[in-house]
C-alpha positions as CSV (number, residue, x, y, z in Angstrom):
1,P,90.7,130.2,129.4
2,T,91.4,127.9,126.5
3,C,94.5,127.1,124.6
4,E,94.6,128.9,121.3
5,S,97.5,127.0,119.5
6,I,98.8,123.5,119.4
7,E,102.0,124.7,121.0
8,Q,100.1,125.8,124.1
9,K,98.3,122.4,124.2
10,S,101.6,120.7,123.9
11,D,103.1,122.8,126.8
12,L,100.1,122.0,129.0
13,A,100.3,118.3,128.3
14,F,104.0,118.4,129.2
15,C,103.1,120.2,132.5
16,I,100.5,117.6,133.3
17,A,103.0,114.8,132.6
18,Q,105.2,116.2,135.4
19,L,102.6,115.3,138.0
20,K,103.0,112.1,140.0
21,M,100.7,109.5,138.6
22,N,98.2,107.9,141.0
23,D,94.7,106.5,140.9
24,K,93.0,109.9,141.3
25,C,95.2,111.4,138.6
26,V,94.3,108.7,136.1
27,K,90.6,108.9,136.9
28,I,90.6,112.6,136.4
29,L,92.5,112.4,133.1
30,N,90.2,109.6,131.9
31,D,87.0,111.5,132.9
32,A,88.3,114.8,131.3
33,A,89.5,113.1,128.0
34,K,86.9,115.1,126.0
35,L,88.7,118.3,127.0
36,Y,91.9,117.4,125.3
37,R,90.8,115.1,122.6
38,D,91.2,117.8,119.9
39,A,95.0,118.0,120.7
40,L,95.8,114.3,120.4
41,F,96.3,114.5,116.6
42,D,99.6,116.2,117.3
43,D,102.5,113.7,117.6
44,D,104.1,115.6,120.5
45,V,100.9,115.7,122.5
46,F,100.2,112.0,121.8
47,K,103.7,111.0,122.8
48,T,103.3,113.0,126.1
49,F,100.1,111.2,126.9
50,S,101.6,107.8,126.0
51,T,104.4,108.6,128.4
52,M,102.0,109.4,131.1
53,I,100.2,106.1,130.5
54,S,103.4,104.1,130.6
55,K,104.5,105.9,133.8
56,A,101.1,105.2,135.4
57,R,101.4,101.5,134.5
58,K,104.6,101.2,136.5
59,V,103.1,102.8,139.6
60,L,99.5,101.5,139.7
61,S,99.0,98.0,141.0
62,K,95.3,97.6,141.8
63,P,93.2,95.6,139.3
64,E,90.5,98.3,139.1
65,S,93.3,100.9,138.5
66,K,94.7,98.9,135.6
67,Q,91.2,98.5,134.1
68,L,90.7,102.3,134.3
69,L,94.2,102.8,132.8
70,D,93.3,100.4,129.9
71,E,90.1,102.4,129.3
72,W,92.0,105.7,129.3
73,E,94.7,104.3,126.9
74,A,92.0,103.1,124.5
75,K,90.4,106.6,124.6
76,V,93.7,108.3,123.9
77,D,94.5,106.0,121.0
78,S,91.1,106.3,119.4
79,F,91.1,110.1,119.8
80,S,94.5,110.3,118.3
81,S,93.7,108.2,115.3
82,A,90.4,110.0,114.7
83,G,92.2,113.4,115.1
84,K,94.9,112.4,112.6
85,E,92.2,111.3,110.1
86,D,90.4,114.6,110.6
87,A,93.6,116.5,110.1
88,A,94.4,114.6,106.9
89,A,90.9,115.2,105.6
90,S,91.2,118.9,106.4
91,S,94.5,119.1,104.6
92,K,93.1,117.2,101.6
93,A,90.1,119.5,101.5
94,T,92.3,122.6,101.6
95,K,94.4,121.3,98.8
96,A,91.3,120.6,96.7
97,K,89.9,124.0,97.4
98,V,93.2,125.7,96.2
99,K,93.3,123.4,93.1
100,A,89.6,124.3,92.3
101,S,90.3,128.0,92.7
102,R,93.2,127.7,90.3
103,R,91.1,125.9,87.8
104,G,88.5,128.7,88.1
105,R,91.1,131.3,87.4
106,K,92.4,129.5,84.4
107,S,88.9,129.2,82.9
108,K,88.3,132.9,83.5
109,R,91.6,133.7,81.8
110,S,90.8,131.5,78.8
111,V,87.4,133.1,78.5
112,L,88.9,136.5,78.6
113,Q,91.4,135.5,75.9
114,E,88.7,134.2,73.7
115,V,86.7,137.4,74.1
116,N,89.7,139.5,73.3
117,A,90.6,137.5,70.2
């Protein structure tokens, strides 16, 4: 099963955040980053993952764990910024499409008016 909406993804991120953070949890979340990368554009989801990272920083003490945590944090940050750029581009494209369709209607109207005159 997959999440259909961003609300479901946000709810799932919240549930994952309730887990106790340890080395294994961080490793699994780091390895599975591609599975939730599309949800990180949302501010709520990103804040939840940032909270998980800060919680893990307090608990983990091994140097290799901290290195893995830094790697995971870098992934989350890059996926979030890329997702926000994609969302902004998508929004801009949608607005341009609407604007172009309006221009198309106006030109058809003006052509019809010229024909009727």
